[in-house]
DRENFI-838333 format. One record per atom (N, C-alpha, C, O, CB): x, y, z; residue in three letters. Coordinates in Angstrom, 3 decimals. Atoms other than C-alpha are relative to their C-alpha. Last residue first. Glycine has a CB too. Example, Ala and Ser with C-alpha at 12.3 -4.5 7.8 and 13.67 -1.06 7.14 Angstrom:
BEGIN
       px       py       pz   r
   -0.820   -1.190   -0.060 Ser
   13.670   -1.060    7.140 Ser
   -0.770    1.090    0.730 Ser
   -0.261    2.198    0.899 Ser
    0.414    0.462   -1.415 Ser
    0.890   -1.190    0.000 Ala
   12.300   -4.500    7.800 Ala
    0.900    1.200    0.000 Ala
    1.936    1.181    0.665 Ala
   -0.992    0.027    1.246 Ala
//
This chain:
BEGIN
       px       py       pz   r
    1.086   -0.252    0.911 Ala
  117.315  123.680   81.693 Ala
   -1.082    1.046    0.561 Ala
   -2.060    1.347   -0.122 Ala
   -0.670   -1.352   -0.318 Ala
   -0.144   -1.308    0.565 His
  120.454  124.096   83.836 His
   -1.147    0.337   -1.125 His
   -1.162    1.380   -1.778 His
    1.448    0.089   -0.615 His
   -0.198   -1.096   -0.966 Arg
  119.749  121.464   86.220 Arg
   -0.060    1.397   -0.681 Arg
   -0.610    2.389   -0.202 Arg
    1.367   -0.178    0.716 Arg
    1.242   -0.382   -0.486 Phe
  118.379  119.199   83.501 Phe
    0.035    1.086    1.139 Phe
   -0.945    1.783    1.402 Phe
   -0.669   -1.203    0.455 Phe
    0.729   -0.538    1.066 Lys
  121.660  118.907   81.704 Lys
   -1.411    0.602    0.370 Lys
   -1.861    1.611   -0.174 Lys
   -0.141   -1.053   -0.991 Lys
   -0.608   -1.280    0.313 Ala
  123.751  118.476   84.867 Ala
   -0.965    0.576   -1.106 Ala
   -1.335    1.743   -0.977 Ala
    1.586   -0.152   -0.504 Ala
    0.377   -0.959   -1.080 Phe
  121.343  115.624   85.990 Phe
    0.547    1.461   -0.305 Phe
   -0.162    2.442   -0.080 Phe
    0.581   -0.524    1.405 Phe
    1.502   -0.238   -0.022 Ala
  121.666  113.900   82.699 Ala
   -0.343    1.032    0.946 Ala
   -0.941    2.053    0.609 Ala
   -0.786   -1.247    0.357 Ala
    0.179   -0.841    1.278 Ala
  125.536  114.234   82.620 Ala
   -1.604    0.367   -0.101 Ala
   -1.981    1.518   -0.322 Ala
    0.543   -0.904   -1.419 Ala
   -0.342   -1.196   -0.342 Glu
  125.661  112.767   86.282 Glu
   -0.183    1.116   -1.143 Glu
   -0.503    2.279   -0.894 Glu
    1.312   -0.116    0.462 Glu
    1.004   -0.439   -0.942 Ile
  123.600  109.807   85.309 Ile
    0.376    1.512    0.323 Ile
   -0.484    2.392    0.298 Ile
   -0.028   -0.963    1.341 Ile
    1.269   -0.298    0.818 Glu
  125.786  109.177   82.139 Glu
   -1.056    0.611    0.933 Glu
   -1.789    1.493    0.484 Glu
   -0.603   -1.355   -0.701 Glu
   -0.066   -1.245    0.927 Glu
  128.896  109.523   84.319 Glu
   -1.191    0.417   -0.864 Glu
   -1.495    1.593   -1.064 Glu
    1.083   -0.195   -0.937 Glu
    0.059   -1.287   -0.893 Lys
  127.603  107.130   86.945 Lys
    0.160    1.274   -0.829 Lys
   -0.570    2.259   -0.719 Lys
    1.163   -0.012    1.119 Lys
   -1.264   -0.111   -0.779 Ser
  126.891  104.583   84.143 Ser
   -0.162    1.153    0.934 Ser
   -1.096    1.945    0.804 Ser
    1.270    0.200   -0.923 Ser
   -1.025   -1.042    0.454 Ala
  123.437  103.983   82.873 Ala
    1.228    0.001    1.051 Ala
    1.174   -0.423    2.205 Ala
   -0.721    1.545   -0.080 Ala
    0.264   -1.239   -0.770 Val
  121.769  100.647   83.544 Val
    1.046    1.009   -0.476 Val
    2.103    0.686   -1.018 Val
    0.080   -0.237    1.606 Val
    1.010   -0.766    0.744 Glu
  121.523   97.563   81.295 Glu
   -0.369    1.294    0.718 Glu
   -1.489    1.781    0.556 Glu
   -1.255   -0.847   -0.215 Glu
   -0.691   -1.202    0.341 Gly
  124.584   95.853   82.567 Gly
   -0.861    0.930   -0.786 Gly
   -0.365    1.645   -1.656 Gly
    1.224   -0.309   -0.747 Gly
   -0.229   -0.103    1.408 Arg
  122.781   92.606   82.642 Arg
    0.784    0.998   -0.624 Arg
    1.127    0.939   -1.805 Arg
   -1.074    0.077   -0.548 Arg
   -0.692    1.160    0.254 Ala
  123.041   92.272   86.411 Ala
    0.378   -0.229   -1.384 Ala
    1.431   -0.809   -1.651 Ala
   -0.713   -1.037    0.441 Ala
   -1.296   -0.234   -0.450 Val
  121.768   95.707   86.781 Val
    0.961   -1.082   -0.238 Val
    2.118   -0.800   -0.552 Val
   -0.035    0.285    1.333 Val
   -0.688   -0.875    0.932 Gln
  118.889   94.922   84.467 Gln
    1.412    0.357    0.555 Gln
    2.352    0.454   -0.235 Gln
   -0.851    1.293   -0.252 Gln
   -0.397    0.738    1.360 Gly
  118.113   91.848   86.432 Gly
    0.612    0.961   -0.950 Gly
    1.574    0.611   -1.635 Gly
   -1.276   -0.673   -0.743 Gly
   -1.225    0.785   -0.362 Leu
  118.089   93.973   89.762 Leu
    0.493   -0.916   -1.247 Leu
    1.693   -1.112   -1.435 Leu
   -0.335   -0.946    1.308 Leu
   -1.207   -0.893   -0.068 Ala
  115.731   96.216   88.095 Ala
    1.252   -0.709    0.274 Ala
    2.268   -0.585   -0.410 Ala
   -0.162    1.033    1.040 Ala
   -0.167   -0.291    1.461 Glu
  113.306   93.430   87.000 Glu
    1.257    1.051    0.140 Glu
    2.204    0.972   -0.643 Glu
   -1.503    0.681   -0.796 Glu
   -0.600    1.062    0.754 Asp
  113.398   91.837   90.463 Asp
    0.428    0.412   -1.340 Asp
    1.440   -0.099   -1.820 Asp
   -0.902   -1.107   -0.112 Asp
   -1.327    0.150   -0.591 Ile
  112.648   95.167   92.156 Ile
    0.772   -1.196   -0.815 Ile
    1.903   -1.019   -1.270 Ile
   -0.147   -0.335    1.635 Ile
   -0.857   -1.141    0.500 Ala
  109.811   95.673   89.695 Ala
    1.444    0.031    0.568 Ala
    2.413    0.375   -0.109 Ala
   -0.680    1.336    0.353 Ala
   -0.285    0.300    1.425 Asp
  108.438   92.161   90.441 Asp
    0.853    1.084   -0.593 Asp
    1.791    0.811   -1.342 Asp
   -1.304   -0.147   -0.819 Asp
   -0.925    1.006   -0.034 Leu
  108.591   92.872   94.177 Leu
    0.492   -0.340   -1.298 Leu
    1.691   -0.554   -1.475 Leu
   -0.508   -1.097    0.615 Leu
   -1.226   -0.607   -0.471 Glu
  106.693   96.075   93.692 Glu
    1.124   -0.973   -0.042 Glu
    2.191   -0.617   -0.542 Glu
   -0.163    0.532    1.383 Glu
   -0.395   -0.795    1.085 Glu
  103.959   94.194   91.691 Glu
    1.390    0.729    0.290 Glu
    2.276    0.781   -0.563 Glu
   -1.123    1.002   -0.297 Glu
   -0.606    0.699    1.072 Pro
  103.765   91.615   94.360 Pro
    0.471    0.729   -1.161 Pro
    1.493    0.347   -1.731 Pro
   -0.839   -0.907   -0.431 Pro
    0.982    0.734    0.871 Thr
  103.189   94.268   96.903 Thr
    0.728   -0.928   -0.924 Thr
    1.925   -0.770   -1.167 Thr
   -0.876    0.985   -0.837 Thr
    0.082   -0.427    1.477 Ala
  106.002   95.204   99.290 Ala
   -1.155   -0.857   -0.564 Ala
   -1.402   -1.997   -0.171 Ala
    1.455   -0.260   -0.863 Ala
    0.123    1.368    0.623 Arg
  105.482   94.704  103.158 Arg
   -0.222    0.435   -1.537 Arg
   -1.203    1.118   -1.834 Arg
   -1.334   -0.982    0.686 Arg
    0.645   -0.051    1.272 Tyr
  106.765   97.691  105.078 Tyr
   -0.063   -1.248   -0.697 Tyr
    0.941   -1.960   -0.714 Tyr
    0.614    0.918   -0.817 Tyr
   -0.246    1.215    0.923 Val
  107.406   97.331  108.738 Val
   -0.844    0.249   -1.253 Val
   -2.069    0.375   -1.249 Val
   -0.425   -1.458    0.715 Val
   -1.379   -0.031    0.426 Gly
  107.730  100.421  110.978 Gly
    0.346   -1.092   -0.930 Gly
    1.511   -1.218   -1.308 Gly
    0.885   -0.053    1.146 Gly
   -0.617    1.217   -0.525 Ser
  104.272   99.501  112.487 Ser
    1.561    0.128   -0.170 Ser
    2.282   -0.517    0.592 Ser
   -0.575   -1.299   -0.762 Ser
    0.459    0.181   -1.451 Arg
  102.502  102.951  112.085 Arg
    0.828   -1.136    0.559 Arg
    1.215   -1.013    1.721 Arg
   -1.611   -0.339    0.131 Arg
   -0.464   -1.132   -0.742 Arg
  104.177  103.865  108.727 Arg
   -0.217   -0.098    1.556 Arg
    0.566    0.430    2.346 Arg
   -0.688    1.212   -0.538 Arg
   -1.520    0.176   -0.046 Ala
  103.784  100.350  107.458 Ala
    0.529    1.139    0.723 Ala
    1.484    0.986    1.484 Ala
    0.681   -0.091   -1.428 Ala
   -0.389    1.132   -1.017 Glu
  100.092  100.375  108.407 Glu
    1.489   -0.109    0.015 Glu
    2.031   -0.466    1.061 Glu
   -0.640   -1.463   -0.387 Glu
    0.370   -0.541   -1.381 Ile
   99.533  103.825  106.653 Ile
    0.571   -1.038    1.047 Ile
    1.277   -0.720    2.004 Ile
   -1.685    0.184    0.173 Ile
   -0.986   -1.111   -0.350 Asp
  101.238  102.543  103.536 Asp
   -0.125    0.432    1.293 Asp
    0.876    0.522    2.005 Asp
   -0.122    1.166   -0.830 Asp
   -1.255    0.611   -0.344 Arg
   99.162   99.351  103.658 Arg
    1.076    0.925    0.201 Arg
    1.972    0.634    0.993 Arg
    0.388   -0.917   -0.973 Arg
    0.213    0.617   -1.352 Ala
   95.888  101.402  103.926 Ala
    1.443   -0.734    0.359 Ala
    1.939   -0.616    1.480 Ala
   -1.350   -1.136   -0.036 Ala
   -0.205   -0.974   -0.922 Ile
   97.083  103.355  100.757 Ile
   -0.072   -0.465    1.615 Ile
    0.675   -0.007    2.479 Ile
   -1.013    1.037   -0.334 Ile
   -1.449   -0.448    0.075 Glu
   97.646  100.236   98.899 Glu
    0.177    1.060    0.924 Glu
    1.136    1.031    1.695 Glu
    0.441    0.468   -1.391 Glu
   -0.838    0.997   -0.832 Ala
   94.223   98.726  100.102 Ala
    1.425    0.480   -0.062 Ala
    2.107    0.312    0.949 Ala
   -0.097   -1.548   -0.556 Ala
    0.222   -0.233   -1.404 Leu
   92.521  101.988   98.890 Leu
    0.775   -0.935    0.875 Leu
    1.284   -0.560    1.932 Leu
   -1.428   -0.110    0.309 Leu
   -0.763   -1.285   -0.435 Glu
   94.129  101.622   95.486 Glu
   -0.194    0.327    1.295 Glu
    0.766    0.832    1.877 Glu
   -0.349    1.179   -0.744 Glu
   -1.492    0.246   -0.131 Glu
   93.053   97.927   95.305 Glu
    0.700    1.270    0.318 Glu
    1.637    1.244    1.115 Glu
    0.612   -0.603   -1.301 Glu
   -0.223    0.768   -1.240 Gln
   89.395   98.854   96.120 Gln
    1.507   -0.194    0.182 Gln
    2.068    0.065    1.247 Gln
   -0.747   -1.397   -0.042 Gln
    0.211   -1.025   -1.034 Asp
   89.485  101.452   93.252 Asp
    0.319   -0.577    1.471 Asp
    1.009    0.003    2.309 Asp
   -1.518    0.522   -0.088 Asp
   -1.161   -0.801    0.012 Glu
   90.805   98.845   90.800 Glu
   -0.011    0.976    1.101 Glu
    1.038    1.198    1.705 Glu
    0.146    0.672   -1.269 Glu
   -1.188    0.587   -0.599 Pro
   88.148   96.402   92.010 Pro
    1.218    0.880   -0.034 Pro
    1.953    0.921    0.953 Pro
    0.311   -1.257   -0.668 Pro
   -0.627    0.944    0.794 Pro
   85.239   98.776   91.227 Pro
    1.337   -0.495    0.632 Pro
    1.977    0.183    1.436 Pro
    0.210    0.582   -1.348 Pro
   -1.028   -0.651    0.989 Trp
   83.615  100.350   94.169 Trp
    0.491   -1.136   -0.940 Trp
    0.434   -2.329   -0.638 Trp
    1.329    0.704    0.814 Trp
    0.568   -0.229    1.318 Ala
   80.398   98.837   95.634 Ala
    1.086    0.527   -0.991 Ala
    0.856    0.603   -2.198 Ala
   -1.182    1.007    0.106 Ala
    0.418    1.248    0.665 Glu
   82.137   97.168   98.651 Glu
   -0.585    0.173   -1.369 Glu
   -0.550   -0.761   -2.170 Glu
   -0.984   -0.697    0.830 Glu
   -1.066    0.623    0.862 Val
   83.810  100.461   99.308 Val
   -0.331   -1.300   -0.733 Val
    0.158   -1.623   -1.815 Val
    1.172   -0.272    0.834 Val
   -0.095   -0.352    1.468 Arg
   80.643  101.865  100.480 Arg
    1.007   -0.487   -0.990 Arg
    0.829   -0.586   -2.204 Arg
    0.129    1.271   -0.064 Arg
    1.138    0.527    0.615 Arg
   80.452   99.916  103.685 Arg
   -0.130    0.437   -1.401 Arg
   -0.473   -0.400   -2.236 Arg
   -1.164    0.347    0.737 Arg
   -0.269    1.333    0.237 Leu
   84.178  100.814  104.368 Leu
   -1.323   -0.825   -0.547 Leu
   -1.199   -1.774   -1.321 Leu
    0.558   -0.579    1.318 Leu
   -0.692    0.168    1.090 Ile
   83.434  104.453  104.016 Ile
    0.262   -1.576   -0.380 Ile
    0.242   -1.971   -1.546 Ile
    1.215    0.769    0.195 Ile
    0.749   -0.486    1.196 Glu
   80.742  104.437  106.525 Glu
    0.699   -0.231   -1.295 Glu
    0.100   -0.784   -2.218 Glu
   -0.274    1.453    0.119 Glu
    1.064    1.036    0.277 Lys
   82.722  102.329  109.120 Lys
   -0.833    0.302   -1.235 Lys
   -1.126   -0.591   -2.030 Lys
   -0.948   -0.121    1.201 Lys
   -0.547    1.226    0.527 Val
   85.717  104.578  108.671 Val
   -0.974   -1.017   -0.329 Val
   -0.965   -1.630   -1.397 Val
    0.914   -0.551    0.898 Val
   -0.345   -0.348    1.365 Ser
   83.591  107.733  109.232 Ser
    0.651   -1.182   -0.703 Ser
    0.328   -1.442   -1.862 Ser
    0.927    1.213   -0.025 Ser
    1.252    0.078    0.845 Gln
   82.093  106.106  112.401 Gln
    0.247    0.366   -1.493 Gln
   -0.411   -0.205   -2.362 Gln
   -1.092    0.968    0.583 Gln
    0.682   -1.204   -0.029 Thr
   85.549  105.439  113.833 Thr
   -1.154   -0.108   -0.876 Thr
   -1.172   -0.913   -1.807 Thr
    0.848    1.109   -0.363 Thr
   -0.199   -0.948    1.050 Met
   86.583  101.878  114.163 Met
   -0.786    1.311    0.105 Met
   -1.877    1.285    0.674 Met
   -0.322   -0.638   -1.239 Met
   -1.255   -0.678   -0.147 Ile
   86.885   99.950  117.391 Ile
    0.297    1.077   -1.115 Ile
    1.187    1.918   -0.991 Ile
    1.086   -1.039    0.015 Ile
   -0.117   -0.812   -1.107 Arg
   83.471   98.603  117.493 Arg
    1.089    1.004    0.238 Arg
    0.900    2.049    0.861 Arg
    0.012   -0.767    0.948 Arg
    0.984   -1.107    0.264 Ile
   83.171   97.527  114.017 Ile
    0.202    0.855    1.186 Ile
    0.380    2.065    1.053 Ile
   -1.566   -0.482   -0.170 Ile
   -0.588   -1.042    0.819 Tyr
   86.408   95.511  114.397 Tyr
   -0.923    1.129   -0.232 Tyr
   -0.468    2.236   -0.522 Tyr
    0.434   -0.539   -1.287 Tyr
   -1.025   -0.724   -0.657 Cys
   85.117   93.606  117.414 Cys
    0.687    1.020   -0.762 Cys
    1.226    1.968   -0.190 Cys
    0.922   -0.859    0.466 Cys
    0.425   -1.190   -0.814 Leu
   81.803   92.992  115.802 Leu
    1.266    0.687    0.568 Leu
    1.316    1.914    0.654 Leu
   -0.995   -0.437    1.204 Leu
   -0.076    0.250   -1.510 Pro
   83.367   90.649  113.202 Pro
   -0.377    1.244    0.831 Pro
    0.105    2.330    0.509 Pro
    1.462   -0.445    0.408 Pro
   -1.123   -0.739   -0.703 Arg
   82.027   91.572  109.762 Arg
    0.079   -0.472    1.507 Arg
   -0.933   -0.625    2.192 Arg
   -0.248    1.629   -0.073 Arg
   -1.107    0.905    0.178 Lys
   79.750   89.438  107.601 Lys
    1.250    0.500    0.680 Lys
    2.333   -0.023    0.420 Lys
    0.260   -0.215   -1.449 Lys
   -0.163    0.243    1.382 Gly
   76.542   91.135  108.801 Gly
    1.004   -1.196   -0.222 Gly
    0.836   -2.321    0.248 Gly
    0.480    1.297   -0.693 Gly
    1.147   -1.089    0.435 Val
   77.279   91.832  112.413 Val
    0.157    0.073   -1.626 Val
    1.137    0.559   -2.192 Val
    0.278    1.706    0.780 Val
   -0.121   -0.659    1.376 Leu
   79.261   88.728  113.643 Leu
   -1.266    1.000   -0.156 Leu
   -2.405    0.798    0.265 Leu
    0.012   -1.192   -1.255 Leu
    1.313   -0.458    0.444 Leu
   79.812   87.723  117.263 Leu
    0.254    0.681   -1.379 Leu
    1.205    1.430   -1.602 Leu
   -0.691    1.014    1.084 Leu
   -0.147   -1.358    0.209 Met
   83.034   85.680  117.807 Met
   -1.437    0.433   -0.545 Met
   -2.051   -0.284   -1.335 Met
    1.239    0.316   -0.999 Met
//
């Protein structure tokens, strides 16, 4: 495989010029901004492929929510309906 810099040439050829330019600049971004871009890219990829892959953080949040349900730490149906009714009239 032919490399240009550290990138495979095949990827560079099929990307639009605007994507190439932004990806070159991304390398200088702080890690949290790079991760935010990666999350956005994952969302786009999931939309295009129909397959969503949850991040480790999302999986942890799901596990926590399921644990709360198992421990009975969630609102009852009546409590939820009362909260919605209160905010609908606010």
